[in-house]
C-alpha positions as CSV (number, residue, x, y, z in Angstrom):
1,M,0.6,3.7,14.4
2,Y,1.2,0.8,12.0
3,E,4.5,-0.4,10.5
4,I,4.8,-1.1,6.8
5,Y,6.5,-4.2,5.4
6,S,6.7,-5.6,1.9
7,S,5.7,-9.2,1.3
8,N,8.7,-9.9,-1.1
9,K,11.9,-8.4,-2.6
10,R,10.2,-7.5,-5.9
11,V,7.6,-5.3,-4.1
12,E,10.3,-3.8,-1.9
13,K,12.4,-2.8,-4.9
14,K,9.4,-1.3,-6.7
15,L,8.4,0.6,-3.6
16,D,11.9,1.9,-3.2
17,D,11.9,3.1,-6.9
18,Y,8.6,5.0,-6.4
19,I,9.9,6.6,-3.2
20,R,13.1,7.6,-5.0
21,F,11.4,9.2,-8.0
22,R,8.3,10.6,-6.4
23,K,8.9,12.4,-3.1
24,D,5.2,12.6,-2.3
25,V,4.9,8.8,-2.0
26,L,6.9,8.7,1.3
27,E,4.6,11.3,2.8
28,K,1.5,9.3,1.7
29,L,2.9,6.2,3.3
30,K,3.3,8.1,6.5
31,R,-0.3,9.1,6.4
32,L,-1.3,5.5,5.7
33,K,0.5,4.3,8.8
34,C,-1.8,6.4,10.9
35,N,-5.0,5.2,9.4
36,P,-4.8,2.4,6.9
37,R,-8.5,2.2,6.3
38,R,-9.3,5.9,5.7
39,E,-6.3,7.5,4.1
40,L,-5.5,7.8,0.3
41,G,-8.9,6.5,-0.9
42,A,-8.3,3.2,0.9
43,H,-11.0,0.6,0.1
44,L,-11.6,-3.1,0.8
45,L,-11.3,-5.3,-2.3
46,K,-13.7,-7.9,-3.5
47,G,-13.6,-11.0,-5.6
48,K,-10.3,-12.9,-5.9
49,L,-8.7,-10.2,-3.7
50,I,-11.2,-10.3,-0.9
51,G,-9.8,-9.4,2.5
52,K,-7.1,-7.1,1.0
53,W,-7.1,-3.3,0.8
54,S,-6.1,-0.9,-2.0
55,C,-5.1,2.7,-1.9
56,W,-3.9,5.4,-4.3
57,L,-0.3,6.6,-4.0
58,G,-0.2,8.7,-7.2
59,S,-1.6,9.4,-10.6
60,N,-1.3,5.8,-11.7
61,I,0.2,4.1,-8.6
62,R,-2.0,1.7,-6.7
63,M,-1.0,-0.4,-3.7
64,I,-2.6,-3.6,-2.5
65,Y,-2.1,-4.5,1.1
66,V,-3.2,-6.6,4.1
67,I,-3.8,-5.0,7.5
68,D,-2.7,-7.0,10.6
69,D,-4.4,-5.1,13.4
70,Y,-3.1,-7.4,16.2
71,N,0.6,-6.7,15.3
72,K,-0.1,-3.2,13.8
73,I,1.5,-4.1,10.5
74,I,0.6,-3.3,6.9
75,W,1.8,-6.0,4.5
76,I,2.2,-4.7,1.0
77,D,1.3,-7.4,-1.5
78,S,1.7,-5.5,-4.7
79,I,2.3,-2.0,-6.1
80,G,2.0,-0.6,-9.5
81,S,-0.6,0.6,-12.1
82,H,-4.3,0.0,-11.8
83,K,-3.7,-3.2,-13.8
84,L,-2.8,-4.9,-10.5
85,Y,-6.5,-5.8,-10.1
């Protein structure tokens, strides 16, 4: 199982806000920890975000993250609307 960390304080605050207002987000993050490449519509990004992954956490909540398989860590780079791309 992977651990999830935010890459900066801004992302951490935004994630905390989503968890506080949407109870389903926490459950989705737990699912992502088990399989970060297959859960929640996860897909590898292209272009300027090559090497990063994206998944869906809610109706208009997207998360961009990097998977560190060696240390079993998911680093969240950004979270918000689909305009993140």
